[in-house]
GUDO-857868 format. One record per residue (C-alpha): residue number from 1; residue in one letter; x, y, z. Coordinates in Angstrom, 3 decimals. Layout:
% GUDO-857868
SITE   seq   type       east      north         up
SITE   NUM      A          X          Y          Z
...
END
This chain:
% GUDO-857868
SITE   seq   type       east      north         up
SITE     1      X      0.000      0.000      0.000
SITE     2      X      1.322      3.437     -0.935
SITE     3      X      1.324      5.820      1.998
SITE     4      X      0.315      9.403      1.081
SITE     5      X      3.011     11.923      1.852
SITE     6      X      2.526     13.969      5.009
SITE     7      X      1.837     17.623      4.100
SITE     8      X      4.482     18.873      6.528
SITE     9      X      4.445     22.464      5.274
SITE    10      X      0.676     22.699      5.646
SITE    11      X      0.843     21.144      9.104
SITE    12      X      3.446     23.689     10.219
SITE    13      X      1.164     26.478      9.052
SITE    14      X     -1.827     25.039     10.911
SITE    15      X      0.174     24.541     14.097
SITE    16      X      1.277     28.162     13.861
SITE    17      X     -2.247     29.450     13.275
SITE    18      X     -3.613     27.457     16.221
SITE    19      X     -0.924     28.823     18.528
SITE    20      X     -1.512     32.372     17.362
SITE    21      X     -5.187     32.058     18.325
SITE    22      X     -4.300     30.713     21.783
SITE    23      X     -1.930     33.605     22.408
SITE    24      X     -4.459     36.083     21.018
SITE    25      X     -7.091     34.849     23.473
SITE    26      X     -4.948     35.432     26.547
SITE    27      X     -3.027     38.525     25.411
SITE    28      X     -5.530     41.094     26.821
SITE    29      X     -5.742     39.357     30.216
SITE    30      X     -3.854     40.429     33.305
SITE    31      X     -1.500     37.989     34.981
SITE    32      X     -4.048     37.632     37.768
SITE    33      X     -6.845     36.797     35.320
SITE    34      X     -4.697     34.085     33.746
SITE    35      X     -3.623     32.465     37.013
SITE    36      X     -6.786     32.842     39.121
SITE    37      X     -9.519     30.195     39.169
SITE    38      X    -12.658     32.118     38.196
SITE    39      X    -15.085     29.277     38.861
SITE    40      X    -14.700     25.697     40.200
SITE    41      X    -16.238     24.433     36.942
SITE    42      X    -13.219     25.605     34.975
SITE    43      X     -9.460     25.412     35.315
SITE    44      X     -7.247     28.432     35.846
SITE    45      X     -6.357     29.518     32.312
SITE    46      X     -2.682     29.026     33.097
SITE    47      X     -3.443     25.307     33.557
SITE    48      X     -4.983     25.175     30.066
SITE    49      X     -1.869     26.771     28.610
SITE    50      X      0.461     24.310     30.288
SITE    51      X     -1.807     21.392     29.391
SITE    52      X     -1.765     22.398     25.707
SITE    53      X      2.042     22.389     25.774
SITE    54      X      2.268     19.097     27.660
SITE    55      X     -0.207     17.336     25.349
SITE    56      X      1.842     18.434     22.346
SITE    57      X      5.045     17.302     24.034
SITE    58      X      3.607     13.868     24.792
SITE    59      X      2.235     13.198     21.307
SITE    60      X      4.505     15.066     18.894
SITE    61      X      7.809     14.428     20.680
SITE    62      X      7.553     11.364     22.921
SITE    63      X      5.120      9.102     21.065
SITE    64      X      5.034     10.261     17.461
SITE    65      X      6.797      7.163     16.125
SITE    66      X      4.739      4.700     18.146
SITE    67      X      1.393      3.026     17.675
SITE    68      X     -0.107      5.166     20.381
SITE    69      X     -1.904      2.358     22.181
SITE    70      X      0.863      2.015     24.741
SITE    71      X      1.499      5.695     25.287
SITE    72      X      2.029      6.663     28.890
SITE    73      X     -0.198      9.670     28.461
SITE    74      X     -0.331     12.896     30.394
SITE    75      X      1.435     13.124     33.728
SITE    76      X      2.009     15.375     36.693
SITE    77      X     -0.002     18.534     37.238
SITE    78      X     -1.453     18.346     33.721
SITE    79      X     -3.055     14.935     34.258
SITE    80      X     -6.754     15.789     33.962
SITE    81      X     -7.808     12.503     35.592
SITE    82      X     -5.734     12.912     38.729
SITE    83      X     -6.593     16.580     39.089
SITE    84      X    -10.263     17.558     38.614
SITE    85      X    -10.960     21.119     37.517
SITE    86      X    -12.255     22.198     40.918
SITE    87      X     -8.905     21.430     42.588
SITE    88      X     -6.472     22.682     39.960
SITE    89      X     -6.030     26.034     41.680
SITE    90      X     -4.357     24.087     44.491
SITE    91      X     -1.632     22.721     42.190
SITE    92      X      1.840     24.280     42.030
SITE    93      X      1.036     25.871     38.678
SITE    94      X      3.744     27.907     36.957
SITE    95      X      3.153     31.574     36.252
SITE    96      X      2.056     33.005     32.923
SITE    97      X      5.568     33.716     31.638
SITE    98      X      6.763     30.196     32.451
SITE    99      X      3.802     28.627     30.666
SITE   100      X      4.301     30.787     27.593
SITE   101      X      7.959     29.780     27.550
SITE   102      X      6.942     26.110     27.868
SITE   103      X      4.593     26.475     24.898
SITE   104      X      7.359     28.085     22.836
SITE   105      X     10.028     25.536     23.837
SITE   106      X      7.828     22.554     22.966
SITE   107      X      6.810     24.074     19.645
SITE   108      X     10.423     24.804     18.740
SITE   109      X     11.348     21.174     19.444
SITE   110      X      8.332     19.901     17.474
SITE   111      X      9.269     21.923     14.401
SITE   112      X     12.832     20.605     14.605
SITE   113      X     11.484     17.073     15.017
SITE   114      X      9.310     17.506     11.929
SITE   115      X     12.411     18.188      9.842
SITE   116      X     13.473     14.598     10.488
SITE   117      X     10.127     12.924      9.720
SITE   118      X      9.899     10.807      6.590
SITE   119      X      6.912     12.311      4.713
SITE   120      X      5.864      8.784      3.719
SITE   121      X      6.292      7.206      7.146
SITE   122      X      3.770      4.440      7.850
SITE   123      X      3.702      4.604     11.650
SITE   124      X      0.099      4.324     12.925
SITE   125      X      0.050      7.811     14.419
SITE   126      X      1.489      9.391     11.260
SITE   127      X     -0.890      7.835      8.748
SITE   128      X     -3.076     10.550      7.344
SITE   129      X     -1.275     13.022      9.666
SITE   130      X     -3.575     11.747     12.429
SITE   131      X     -1.394     12.710     15.397
SITE   132      X     -0.911     16.244     14.101
SITE   133      X     -4.636     16.664     13.524
SITE   134      X     -5.314     15.309     17.010
SITE   135      X     -2.940     17.824     18.590
SITE   136      X     -4.427     20.640     16.503
SITE   137      X     -7.970     19.738     17.523
SITE   138      X     -6.890     19.492     21.145
SITE   139      X     -5.626     23.081     21.052
SITE   140      X     -8.758     24.201     19.178
SITE   141      X    -10.931     22.639     21.873
SITE   142      X     -8.998     24.371     24.640
SITE   143      X     -9.543     27.661     22.817
SITE   144      X    -13.270     27.120     23.364
SITE   145      X    -12.662     26.022     26.942
SITE   146      X    -10.797     29.277     27.602
SITE   147      X    -13.741     31.222     26.160
SITE   148      X    -16.058     29.357     28.545
SITE   149      X    -13.815     30.477     31.403
SITE   150      X    -13.862     34.060     30.147
SITE   151      X    -17.662     33.945     30.015
SITE   152      X    -17.646     33.060     33.731
SITE   153      X    -15.061     35.714     34.590
SITE   154      X    -16.425     38.720     36.451
SITE   155      X    -15.230     42.255     35.937
SITE   156      X    -14.609     44.311     32.826
SITE   157      X    -15.874     43.083     29.426
SITE   158      X    -13.407     40.842     27.644
SITE   159      X    -11.408     42.936     25.184
SITE   160      X     -9.823     40.155     23.155
SITE   161      X    -10.377     38.775     19.667
SITE   162      X     -9.987     42.186     18.121
SITE   163      X    -10.639     43.368     14.610
SITE   164      X    -14.186     42.748     13.460
SITE   165      X    -14.821     39.643     15.518
SITE   166      X    -16.946     41.240     18.206
SITE   167      X    -18.822     43.687     16.009
SITE   168      X    -22.083     43.350     14.139
SITE   169      X    -20.266     43.414     10.799
SITE   170      X    -17.516     40.800     10.755
SITE   171      X    -15.676     41.298      7.518
SITE   172      X    -16.585     37.796      6.315
SITE   173      X    -19.206     39.116      3.927
SITE   174      X    -22.073     38.468      6.316
SITE   175      X    -24.065     41.337      7.825
SITE   176      X    -25.450     40.693     11.293
SITE   177      X    -29.021     41.556     12.124
SITE   178      X    -29.571     44.331     14.673
SITE   179      X    -31.307     43.218     17.904
SITE   180      X    -34.158     45.665     17.297
SITE   181      X    -35.235     44.178     13.974
SITE   182      X    -38.603     42.362     13.893
SITE   183      X    -38.377     38.691     14.734
SITE   184      X    -40.499     36.097     12.979
SITE   185      X    -40.353     32.925     15.011
SITE   186      X    -40.025     29.645     13.117
SITE   187      X    -41.879     26.677     14.565
SITE   188      X    -41.507     24.479     11.474
SITE   189      X    -40.473     20.882     11.884
SITE   190      X    -38.751     18.768      9.254
SITE   191      X    -40.082     15.284      8.577
SITE   192      X    -37.838     12.283      8.011
SITE   193      X    -39.835      9.303      6.741
SITE   194      X    -37.510      6.693      8.214
SITE   195      X    -35.125      4.299      6.541
SITE   196      X    -31.653      2.862      6.395
SITE   197      X    -28.934      5.474      6.952
SITE   198      X    -25.302      5.666      8.021
SITE   199      X    -23.868      7.596     10.945
SITE   200      X    -20.298      7.954     12.095
SITE   201      X    -17.252      7.664      9.894
SITE   202      X    -14.342      5.441      8.928
SITE   203      X    -11.997      8.421      8.582
SITE   204      X     -8.690      7.912     10.368
SITE   205      X     -7.036     11.210      9.573
SITE   206      X     -9.106     13.626     11.682
SITE   207      X    -12.060     11.843     13.310
SITE   208      X    -11.752     10.798     16.934
SITE   209      X    -12.149      7.144     17.874
SITE   210      X    -15.674      7.670     19.264
SITE   211      X    -16.872      8.755     15.791
SITE   212      X    -15.852      5.398     14.319
SITE   213      X    -16.738      3.109     12.709
SITE   214      X    -19.351      4.162     10.191
SITE   215      X    -22.526      2.404     11.253
SITE   216      X    -25.560      1.428      9.201
SITE   217      X    -28.853      1.447     11.053
SITE   218      X    -32.529      1.965     10.554
SITE   219      X    -33.968      5.208     11.905
SITE   220      X    -37.694      5.308     12.500
SITE   221      X    -39.755      8.250     11.191
SITE   222      X    -39.334     11.449     13.189
SITE   223      X    -39.756     15.204     13.059
SITE   224      X    -37.136     17.714     14.138
SITE   225      X    -37.178     21.487     14.514
SITE   226      X    -35.960     23.381     11.479
SITE   227      X    -34.167     25.862     13.803
SITE   228      X    -32.748     25.654     17.321
SITE   229      X    -35.118     26.828     20.057
SITE   230      X    -34.799     30.598     20.361
SITE   231      X    -34.859     32.989     23.295
SITE   232      X    -38.438     34.086     22.534
SITE   233      X    -39.714     30.529     22.892
SITE   234      X    -37.725     30.053     26.076
SITE   235      X    -39.130     33.287     27.520
SITE   236      X    -42.589     31.858     26.855
SITE   237      X    -41.573     28.706     28.716
SITE   238      X    -40.491     30.794     31.711
SITE   239      X    -43.605     33.011     31.611
SITE   240      X    -45.872     29.954     31.488
SITE   241      X    -44.339     28.634     34.709
SITE   242      X    -42.013     26.149     33.056
SITE   243      X    -39.558     26.225     35.938
SITE   244      X    -42.336     25.923     38.520
SITE   245      X    -44.361     23.090     36.948
SITE   246      X    -42.998     19.814     38.264
SITE   247      X    -44.758     17.756     35.588
SITE   248      X    -42.346     19.060     32.945
SITE   249      X    -39.281     17.795     34.787
SITE   250      X    -37.710     14.393     35.221
SITE   251      X    -36.914     13.237     38.754
SITE   252      X    -33.226     14.057     38.242
SITE   253      X    -34.204     17.373     36.680
SITE   254      X    -36.300     18.300     39.710
SITE   255      X    -33.366     17.602     42.000
SITE   256      X    -31.058     19.683     39.811
SITE   257      X    -33.567     22.556     39.602
SITE   258      X    -33.956     22.637     43.376
SITE   259      X    -30.215     22.485     43.991
SITE   260      X    -29.451     25.236     41.501
SITE   261      X    -32.569     27.263     42.280
SITE   262      X    -32.757     27.666     38.523
SITE   263      X    -35.359     30.074     37.157
SITE   264      X    -33.813     30.984     33.778
SITE   265      X    -30.793     30.124     31.596
SITE   266      X    -27.421     30.797     33.146
SITE   267      X    -26.365     34.462     32.915
SITE   268      X    -29.963     35.735     32.460
SITE   269      X    -31.349     38.293     34.898
SITE   270      X    -34.333     40.653     35.090
SITE   271      X    -34.004     44.436     34.935
SITE   272      X    -37.108     46.647     34.921
SITE   273      X    -39.227     43.723     33.766
SITE   274      X    -36.911     42.905     30.839
SITE   275      X    -34.655     39.885     30.467
SITE   276      X    -30.969     40.734     30.180
SITE   277      X    -27.913     38.514     29.840
SITE   278      X    -24.203     38.805     30.453
SITE   279      X    -22.068     37.916     27.426
SITE   280      X    -18.270     37.960     27.772
SITE   281      X    -18.568     40.554     30.531
SITE   282      X    -21.025     42.856     28.749
SITE   283      X    -24.649     43.187     29.848
SITE   284      X    -27.158     43.299     26.987
SITE   285      X    -30.923     42.751     26.619
SITE   286      X    -31.790     39.208     25.585
SITE   287      X    -32.427     39.181     21.835
SITE   288      X    -35.584     37.089     21.266
SITE   289      X    -34.376     35.947     17.836
SITE   290      X    -31.146     34.289     18.946
SITE   291      X    -30.869     30.602     19.815
SITE   292      X    -31.147     30.104     23.555
SITE   293      X    -27.745     29.405     25.087
SITE   294      X    -26.339     28.234     28.433
SITE   295      X    -29.099     25.769     29.266
SITE   296      X    -28.573     22.392     30.880
SITE   297      X    -29.834     19.103     29.501
SITE   298      X    -32.471     19.133     32.240
SITE   299      X    -33.790     22.530     31.098
SITE   300      X    -33.839     21.418     27.459
SITE   301      X    -35.671     18.217     28.414
SITE   302      X    -38.264     20.132     30.466
SITE   303      X    -38.898     22.587     27.615
SITE   304      X    -39.391     19.716     25.164
SITE   305      X    -41.777     17.907     27.536
SITE   306      X    -43.919     21.030     27.957
SITE   307      X    -44.053     21.390     24.149
SITE   308      X    -45.234     17.796     23.769
SITE   309      X    -41.958     16.897     22.129
SITE   310      X    -38.623     15.408     23.155
SITE   311      X    -34.933     15.860     22.482
SITE   312      X    -33.610     14.100     19.356
SITE   313      X    -31.407     11.067     19.659
SITE   314      X    -27.926     11.701     18.357
SITE   315      X    -28.657      9.377     15.410
SITE   316      X    -31.690     11.516     14.530
SITE   317      X    -29.623     14.667     14.931
SITE   318      X    -26.902     13.342     12.630
SITE   319      X    -29.436     12.224     10.016
SITE   320      X    -31.027     15.685     10.076
SITE   321      X    -27.612     17.313      9.708
SITE   322      X    -25.971     15.043      7.175
SITE   323      X    -28.237     12.627      5.305
SITE   324      X    -28.715     13.363      1.614
SITE   325      X    -31.677     11.243      0.469
SITE   326      X    -30.979     11.947     -3.210
SITE   327      X    -27.425     10.607     -3.104
SITE   328      X    -28.240      8.160     -0.273
SITE   329      X    -25.148      9.136      1.682
SITE   330      X    -24.092     11.280      4.592
SITE   331      X    -22.347     14.605      4.029
SITE   332      X    -19.439     15.802      6.126
SITE   333      X    -21.221     19.099      6.843
SITE   334      X    -24.835     20.213      6.365
SITE   335      X    -23.908     22.202      3.239
SITE   336      X    -21.724     19.495      1.685
SITE   337      X    -18.204     18.166      2.037
SITE   338      X    -16.373     21.513      1.927
SITE   339      X    -14.635     22.525      5.172
SITE   340      X    -16.400     24.611      7.778
SITE   341      X    -15.578     28.330      7.652
SITE   342      X    -16.963     31.376      9.492
SITE   343      X    -18.743     32.427      6.291
SITE   344      X    -20.585     29.092      6.135
SITE   345      X    -21.555     28.951      9.817
SITE   346      X    -21.315     30.986     13.007
SITE   347      X    -18.022     29.554     14.247
SITE   348      X    -14.566     30.634     15.347
SITE   349      X    -15.638     33.405     17.759
SITE   350      X    -16.324     35.734     14.846
SITE   351      X    -19.003     37.276     17.071
SITE   352      X    -19.388     36.789     20.845
SITE   353      X    -22.472     34.608     20.836
SITE   354      X    -25.139     32.879     18.722
SITE   355      X    -26.437     34.582     15.594
SITE   356      X    -29.870     35.160     14.078
SITE   357      X    -31.513     32.448     11.952
SITE   358      X    -30.819     32.947      8.271
SITE   359      X    -27.567     34.848      8.779
SITE   360      X    -25.750     32.017      6.976
SITE   361      X    -28.261     30.951      4.287
SITE   362      X    -26.027     28.147      3.050
SITE   363      X    -25.987     26.452      6.464
SITE   364      X    -28.915     24.178      5.600
SITE   365      X    -28.857     20.402      5.504
SITE   366      X    -30.298     18.376      2.610
SITE   367      X    -33.373     17.642      4.743
SITE   368      X    -33.876     21.379      5.359
SITE   369      X    -32.569     21.951      8.914
SITE   370      X    -30.815     25.261      9.499
SITE   371      X    -27.778     25.973     11.650
SITE   372      X    -26.828     22.471     12.723
SITE   373      X    -23.178     23.518     12.699
SITE   374      X    -22.279     26.568     14.801
SITE   375      X    -24.197     28.954     17.099
SITE   376      X    -24.881     26.552     20.002
SITE   377      X    -23.998     22.998     20.925
SITE   378      X    -27.234     21.034     20.803
SITE   379      X    -28.187     18.600     23.544
SITE   380      X    -29.445     15.207     22.419
SITE   381      X    -31.362     12.545     24.312
SITE   382      X    -28.483     10.075     23.944
SITE   383      X    -26.021      8.913     26.513
SITE   384      X    -22.363      8.761     25.482
SITE   385      X    -21.845      5.157     24.358
SITE   386      X    -19.537      3.461     21.822
SITE   387      X    -20.656      2.567     18.330
SITE   388      X    -20.658     -1.163     17.481
SITE   389      X    -17.109     -2.167     16.626
SITE   390      X    -15.508      0.740     18.525
SITE   391      X    -11.750      0.499     19.026
SITE   392      X     -9.860      2.985     21.219
SITE   393      X     -7.127      4.925     19.444
SITE   394      X     -4.654      6.218     20.270
SITE   395      X     -5.436      6.101     24.003
SITE   396      X     -8.448      4.937     26.057
SITE   397      X     -8.549      8.120     28.131
SITE   398      X     -9.930     10.198     25.264
SITE   399      X    -13.280      8.420     24.886
SITE   400      X    -13.506      4.948     26.350
SITE   401      X    -13.280      5.919     30.023
SITE   402      X    -16.243      8.293     29.612
SITE   403      X    -18.689      5.822     28.054
SITE   404      X    -21.724      5.163     30.231
SITE   405      X    -24.850      6.727     31.652
SITE   406      X    -23.292      9.798     33.287
SITE   407      X    -22.883     11.926     30.172
SITE   408      X    -25.241     13.229     27.495
SITE   409      X    -24.132     13.849     23.920
SITE   410      X    -24.068     17.304     22.349
SITE   411      X    -23.689     17.933     18.638
SITE   412      X    -22.934     20.668     16.146
SITE   413      X    -20.441     23.055     17.750
SITE   414      X    -21.011     26.627     18.872
SITE   415      X    -20.054     30.185     17.969
SITE   416      X    -16.829     29.590     19.934
SITE   417      X    -15.856     26.332     18.182
SITE   418      X    -12.903     26.488     15.848
SITE   419      X    -13.767     25.295     12.301
SITE   420      X    -11.133     22.549     12.415
SITE   421      X    -12.824     20.942     15.423
SITE   422      X    -16.348     20.335     14.134
SITE   423      X    -18.144     18.147     11.595
SITE   424      X    -21.471     16.319     11.427
SITE   425      X    -19.984     13.208     13.044
SITE   426      X    -18.256     15.027     15.937
SITE   427      X    -19.517     13.880     19.343
SITE   428      X    -19.207     16.142     22.372
SITE   429      X    -20.366     15.037     25.805
SITE   430      X    -20.919     16.551     29.215
SITE   431      X    -22.842     16.112     32.440
SITE   432      X    -26.554     16.931     32.031
SITE   433      X    -26.301     19.628     34.720
SITE   434      X    -23.649     21.629     32.877
SITE   435      X    -24.612     24.978     31.370
SITE   436      X    -21.463     27.082     31.402
SITE   437      X    -20.896     25.463     28.002
SITE   438      X    -22.368     27.223     24.965
SITE   439      X    -25.306     24.826     24.857
SITE   440      X    -28.780     25.025     23.348
SITE   441      X    -31.064     22.510     21.681
SITE   442      X    -33.785     21.756     19.157
SITE   443      X    -36.775     19.475     19.706
SITE   444      X    -37.950     16.350     17.944
SITE   445      X    -40.995     14.078     17.970
SITE   446      X    -42.053     10.705     16.652
SITE   447      X    -43.808     10.710     13.295
SITE   448      X    -45.651      8.377     10.986
SITE   449      X    -43.874      7.376      7.782
END
């Protein structure tokens, strides 16, 4: 078998771009903001920086020539399993300057190491540039994690991601709607008549192990919302007593609601009878047209129950996002197989939050669902479980140790997701009580064929 040559020049460029974004995110922050733990749900940002460097060191220096299955993995203070987020502020973390130097030293060694790599090497981790893509996606994902931390940070509005990213006009050719424009709510649902489909992928160059293998299955008829649930609909839920009506909530949801004393999405508050929200440190009125964000799985489930609907399974979600009934195959993205870009979807922190429906008219799946990539991660009904035939690669700690009933699957990415870290098959997961993540949802229901 002929092994395709590794595109080493392209990989160097991508590694450089990823690092530039990481440094850009933290550049406006004070040393205290980088080292302090802003919330027990998130690490001190300095831990994220060191973890990014250590992960790259482990995989692009220590294990790059190996099969990966026997890799020792992350160690010391950057071992996420030994040190939960809530306790990381107690670790002997280095200061900002030391972490930045660590990042630079590792990257310098990686680039030197790349000069000695045979472009046609057939080592398992090098095939299809898998290990490089894994390290890139890891840094991309920590970029979003840092933005989650910044959303929780109190004080002055975040002044990073300059240029046009935080304005209404972004320079990507897409004009943003003003919050005061009339909002026409969409309550349409898309019908899938049922049938044999495929989900997942056999790709071994970018896809994580939990996305594999491609699986054929029959999906029964269902309906799914054309758009994610918006703030207007969620305000109606609140006004109708959604948080006070026990019948809408599961037993676990009731316990969560009581413990959190939840009465609205995270970061919402009332001012003079109007709902406001805090977004990256700025306080703004809630725009009814935007997808609701920062809701837990329990809140999404309660909303769906009140509406006489339910959350989609992740198979239903993926069919709605990817299945092309004309070509009888799944697409890599809702719009086709071309890579995700900020002009195709609301990604990459181009603006500091979800966007209005229709802002990206090409972001429509073959079945007719809008915005399934970008804006908000969408909760599904599914627990995080392996596909039939799953094999861990390159290490069990990425996916396998999380399989079970504790976690619910989210799909589709958010406004803060980097384009290189999202696709229709990408599976995110989190505890159902989490809502510091940029999470929303759309509803589904059973249907006749």
